[in-house]
N, C-alpha and C positions, 0 to 999 in steps of 0.2 A: 027953900031948904038950905041950911047953914053949910059950910065947908066940912064942918066935924060930922055932920050927918051924912053926906055924901061920901066921905070916906068910910064911916061906919056901914053904910049901905053897900059900898064897893066891896069891902073887906069882907061883908057877911054873905054875898053872892057866891053861888056854889055853880060849876058847870052842869050842864045837863047830863044825866045818867048816860044818854045815847052815844055822847062824845067819848071817844076811847082814842088812845095813842095808836099809831100805826107803826109801832116798832115791830121786830121779828117776834116777841112774845106777847104781843097785844092783840092779838087776833086778826082780823082782816084778811090781805093778801099777803103775809109776811111768810117766812120760811117754815114757820110752825104749821101751816096748814097741811093737812094729810094729801098724799098722792092720791089722785083720782085715776081710776082704772077705766078702760074703756068699755062702755056698756055693751057694745056688740063688736067683739074682737074680729070676727070674720068680714063685717062690713068694712072695718078700719083697716084691715090687712088689704082687702080689695082695693079699697081707695088709694093705700100708698103704693101699690103695685101699678094702679093706674097713672100715678104721678111719675113713677120711675121708668115707666115704659118706653119713653122717647130716649133714656140714657142705658138701654138694654145692653147695646153692644159694649159701652164703657166698663158697666157692672160686670159683664162676663170677663173682659180683659183684667180687671181688678182682682177677680177672684182666682182666675188661673194663674196670675203672678203671686199671688198670696199663698196659694197650695203649693206652688213650684219652690217658693222661699222658704217655706217651712218644712218641705222634704228636704230640701238641699242642707238646711241647718241640722236636721238629724243624720242625714247620711253621711255628711262631710267628714266628720270626725272618723269613722269607719274607713272611709275610703283612704284618707290620708295616712291612717295607720297601717293598712294593707300596703300601699305604696312604700312607706318607711321599712317595713319588714321584708319587703323584695328587694329594696337597694341593700339592706343589711345582709341579706342571705347571699345575694351576689357578691359582695364585698368580701364577706367571710369565707366563702367557697374559692374565691379566685386565691386569696392569701393563702389558705391552707394547700390548695393544688400547687401553687407556685413554689411553697416550701418544700413539700414532698416530692416535687419533679426534681427541684435542684439537688435534694439528698439523694433521690434515686440516680440520677446521672453522675454525682460525684462519688457514690460507693461503688457503682459500676466501674468507673475509669480506676478507682483506687483497687479494686479487686484485679482489674485485668493487667494492672502494672505491679501488683505484688506477686503473683504466679504462684507456683506450688509451694515455694519455701513458706510463704505466709500462711498458706493454708495448713502446713503441719504444725503451726502453733495454734491453732485453733481447737476449742473444745469440741466434743462430739455433739453438743447442744448447738454450738455456733456454726458448725459444719451443716447440720440440718437446716438450720435457718437461713444458711447462705444459699443451699439448694434451692430452698423455697424461694428466696429472693429472686435468684437468677431465673426462674420458672415464670415470674410476674412478666405480663406485658408492660411496656413502656407507658407511661402516663403521657408522653408527648403524642404517641400515635393514639390515644385513646379517643374517640369522638363520642361515644354514648355517655350520658351523665351517670347511669347506673354502674356502667364499667369502671369508670372514673371513681366513683365511690367505693366499689369493691376493692379496687387496687390500692386506694388510701388506706382502707380499714386492714388490708392484709400487711400494708408496710407498717402500720402502727403496732399491729399484733406481733410483727417480728422485732419490735422495740426490746432493746436489752440483750439481744442475742446475735446482734451485728454492730460493728464499729459504727457510729454515726460520724460523718464528716462535720468538723466545727465543734464537736464536743470534746474535752478532755477525758482522761480515765476517771477522774474524780467526779465529773459531772454525769458519768454514765449511770443509769439506773442500776441498782444491785440485783444480782441473778433472781434473788427471792422476792422482789418487788412486784407489786400487784400489778396487772396489765394496764390498770387505768394511770397508775403513777408512772409506768414506763412511756405511755402514751403522751402524758403531759409533760414528760422531760423533752420530747421530741418538738412539740408545737406550742408548748408555753400557754396551754390552756388547761380549765378545770376539765373534769369528765363530763360534767353537763355541756360545757361549750364544746366538746368534742363530738359528743353525739348530736348536738345541734349542727355541727359542721358537716357531719355526715348527710344529714336530711338537707342541707343547704346546697350540698354538691349535687344531689340526686334531683333537686328541683330546679336548680339554675345552671349545672354544668360548669359553673364558675364564670358564668356571662352576666354582666351588670345591665339590666335592662333601663336605659336612660330615658324612656317614655315615662316612667313613673315620675321623674323629676317635673314634667309638665303638670302632672296631677297634683303635686305637692304645692 
């Protein structure tokens, strides 16, 4: 056979129909093959448990740590948030109590030094406020958290009827001002912050619990 005939024969030959490429889309064992399901799930599961039986202790430990880790991830933001709120309440309560205690002591000393001549210059409303002020217990001697909060609330309710040490006449609230405005003048807080400070004093007594720092 001539060279030209061999070339023609080779060029005309075709691969058998049964020969296919083994690529991912050409059938065979590529990725396009459908996933086979277990014919007997219970038997397969039983055989798997048999294989894992020697590692039972390790598996239990892993499961326990996985559950603990998930629980901590869910609960930790709430725990940290509560700790931050407790620290903030203690700081706010201590600041308000310190300011109101200083004001009470300074005003008591100022009234003692002024005598009757100063009282004659006061209006009837201021005299009534003065009587209520002098009847209040001292914050320095109060030990109960609720008692401290009651004294602070009463002191703030008397705002505007008594001279406040450290405030000039221009800085004093007007006689017709709302109680919230008078209280805000004393402690430089909004009405919402003042109400929150009363709650903080009742809950903490002005003490900062530093144990929560370890939680944070």
